N, C-alpha and C positions, 0 to 999 in steps of 0.2 A: 514440571511447575507450569502453572497457568500464568500467563501474562496479559495485561490489560493495557491497552494503548488509546489514544484519542487523536482524532482527526483535526487538524488545525483549520479554523475558519477561513471561508473565502468570501462571503457576500460583502458587498461595498462597506457598509457602514461597520463592518468586523474587521476589516483588512488593512487599515493602516498599521504601518510598522509597529508603533509603540503598543497597539492594542493586542497584536500577533504575540509581541513579546511579552507582555502581561499574561495572556494565555499560555503560553508555554512554561513561563516560570510558576504560574499556579498549578499547571498541572505537575510539575516537577515537584514542587512542595506538598501536594496531595498524595504523592505516591504512585502516580502512573508510571507504567515501565516504558511507553513508548510515545512518539510523536509522528504523527503520519500525515503527509502533505500530497494533495491531489495535483494532476498535472494536465494542464489545458493550455490552449494558445491565445483563443479568442474566446469572446462570449457566446457568439453564433447569433444567428437571425433572431429577430424578436419574435415571441414574446417571453423569452426567457428572462430570468432573475437577473438582477444586475450584480456581477461579480467580478472580482479584482485575481488574475491569475500570475501571480509570481513564478519566476522560474524555479521548478522545485529545488533541484540540487543547490543552486546558489543560495536559497531562504534557508535551506536546513544547515549549510554550512554557516550561516549568520547565527542561527539558534543555537548551534551546537554547544558553544561555550556556556551558555546561560542554562543548560539542563544537563548537568553532568550525569553519566550514567543511564541516562535514558535513551533506548533505541532510536534511530531516525530511520523513518520508512518512507518511500514512494507509494503512493496509494491511489492509481498505480503511475508509473512513469511510462508514457506512450512511445514505445521503442523506435517506430518508423520515423518519428518527428526530429530525430537528430542524427547526425552522421555518426555511424558506429564508432569510429577513431575518436571523434570529440567526446562522446557520450562516456565511452570507457575511462578516458582521462578525467572529465568532470566527476565520474562517481568514485574513481580511484581517488581523486584529491579530496572528496569529502570523506572517504573511509579513514583516509590518513589524519585528516582534520581533527575528525571525532574520535580517534583512536579505537577504530575497530567496530563502530556501532551501527553500522549502517547495513539495511535490508533493502534490497533493491524490488521492490514490486513492479511488475512489468504488465503491460496490456496493449491490445492491438488496436484499442480507439474505436469510437463509435459514431464520432461526427465526421460526416463526409466534408462537410464545409471547412473544417479545420486541414484536411488533406490538400483540400482546393486552395486555401491560402498559402500552403507549401507547395504548391503545384506538384504533389506527391500522389502517385495511384493509389485510391483507396481498396481496389480490388486487388487481390494477391498479396495484402499485407502481412499473411499469416506466414508465407513462406519467408518474408522478409526478415521477420522477428525471430524465428528459428535459426536464420543465417546469423543475425546479429548477435544473438546471445551465445553462440558458439564462438564468435569472433571475440566478444568480450574476455571470454575464459581463456582463450590464447593470448590476450592483451595482458590479463592480469596475472597470469600463473608463471611460475620462474621457467627461464630459458628464451629461446627466440620466438618472436610472435610471428608465427606462421599460420595463415589461412587461405585457402582457395575456395570461394563458393560462385554461385551463379551470380549473386549482387555485387559481392565486395570481394577483393583480395588483400593479403598483406603478407609480407616478407621484411620483417626488420628484425634485427638482432637485440634491440631494447626499446621499449615504450613505457617509460616510467611517468609517474611514480606507481610503484608496486602498492596493492593496498595491502592494509595491515591484517585484515580478515583471510584468513588461509583455509583452503586454498583459494579463495575469493570472496567477496561479500555475497551472502545467501540470496538467491534469485528466488523469489516467491513469485508466482505466476497467478494474475487476476483473471478473471473472467469464469462464466459460471456454465458454459456450455462444453459440448465435446471436444472442440478445438483446444480450449484452454487446458482442460482435463489431460490430453495427450500431450500438450508441450510441457505442461508441469512435470507428467511423468518422465518425458525424455530429457528435457532441458533444466528443469527447476528443482530447487531445495526445498520446495513450500508451495501450497496452493491456495490463495487468499481471494476467494469470490466474494461478490457483493450481495448481501441480505437473501442469501438464498435461503428458501424454507428447510425446515429439518429434514422433510422426506425426501426432498430432492439433493440436499447435501449429503445425506446418507447414500443414495444411489452413486452420486458423483465420488464420494470418498472410495467405495467399493471399486468402482472403475478405475480409478487412480492407482491403487493397491495393486490390483491386478496388472495393469500397463506397466507399472514400475517393476513389478516382479517378473515380467517377461522381457524387458529390457536388462535385467539383472542389476537394477539401481535401487537404491533406500526408498522406502516409502516417503513421500516428501511430508513436511510439517503441515498439519493442518491449521489453517487460520480462517477467522470470521470476520469481515468488515461490516459493520451494521449500516443502516441506513438514516436519513435524518428525521428526526424527530425528538419530542420533548420527554422527559421522565418526570414523573410525578409521586409525592408519596401513596397516594390512592391509586388502585387499579382503574383500567379504562377499558370501553367496549372492546373485546377482541376480535370483532369483525373487522374494526379498521385499524387493528395494531400490526405494526411489524416488530420482528424480533429486535431487541435491544432497546425498546422505547415502552412507554406506557407505564404502569405503576411499578414501584420498587421491587415487590415481590414477583411480579411478572417476568422482569428482568431477571431476576435472580435464578427463577425457575428456568427461562431462556438459556440462561449460562450452563446450567445443570444439563440439560436436554442436548446442547450441541457439545459439551465436554464428554458425555457419554458416547458420541459419536467419534470422539478424538481428536476435537479441536483444542489446540493447547495456547492460542493467541486471539485476543477479541479487540477489536477497534471499535469505540465509540464515536458515532458522528452526532455531535450534541449541537453544532449549529444549525441556525434556520433563518429564513429571511424575517421572519415575524419576531425573533429574540434581539434584546439589547444585549450589548457586551457584559452589562452587569448580570443579566439573566443566563448568560452562557456560563459566566464564571460560578454562578450559584447552581447551574447544573452540574459543572464539574465537582464541586463540593458535595452535593448531593450523592453522586456516584459513589465518591470517594468514603464517604461517612457511612451511608446505608447499603452499599452493594458491595464494593470490594473486599470488606471485612468477611463477610458471609460468602463470598465467591472463591476466594484465593485457596 
């Protein structure tokens, strides 16, 4: 089965709570399968667009009751930003609140500025992520929570709450490069790259399958997170188009291309700094009426 999610807007004029709630409810009404939320701490130095970054697990917990049956995904949670014990408890709480609907998308982070704000080392963050993911599993699964690593140690008989999802909420690794693919094969349940062209996606998926097989692990689920852009009834110039944007038929063709590569989950990213809230809701409706019936 192919599932279709949508990313929650975060540009300032789209990010007051009432607008976010209206977006989430409308996505639910229109039949989208998942609601996905980015994770950042600060906007960063100018001249970036003005954005509002809510805490991802907290906001998803607030939206959970308004979108029953929708998957709640982090797109993606920057693992080194939070203490691993605290993050494990936050995410387990979110999984319980949502009735086991959480998918934990994870990433290394690309903003050195944000690491500076946290007084955290930017280099070596990949090693930190690998260790934290292993610790999360120790906290989430049944039995004593015991872990000993280079960066963190744990020896506790009980660290509740346990998540509803068993053995734990699925971990989908974001990132397009070799390190992310290796991490997905070794520690993840899914691969969730951003706006990766088909040829590169195919190569990455083949490498992922090979690494997972070598490790004796199941091949992770393949997901595709689209990039920002508008969708319109008519086709657009292919030279400036990225997948999951452009004309309706172009997007339908994109979905077919990636599904042939094994992708089973798609995330539309419909928000953009030039769109009003009403225009974003209209984009949701267009995808639901003209694309999803032909793509499921």
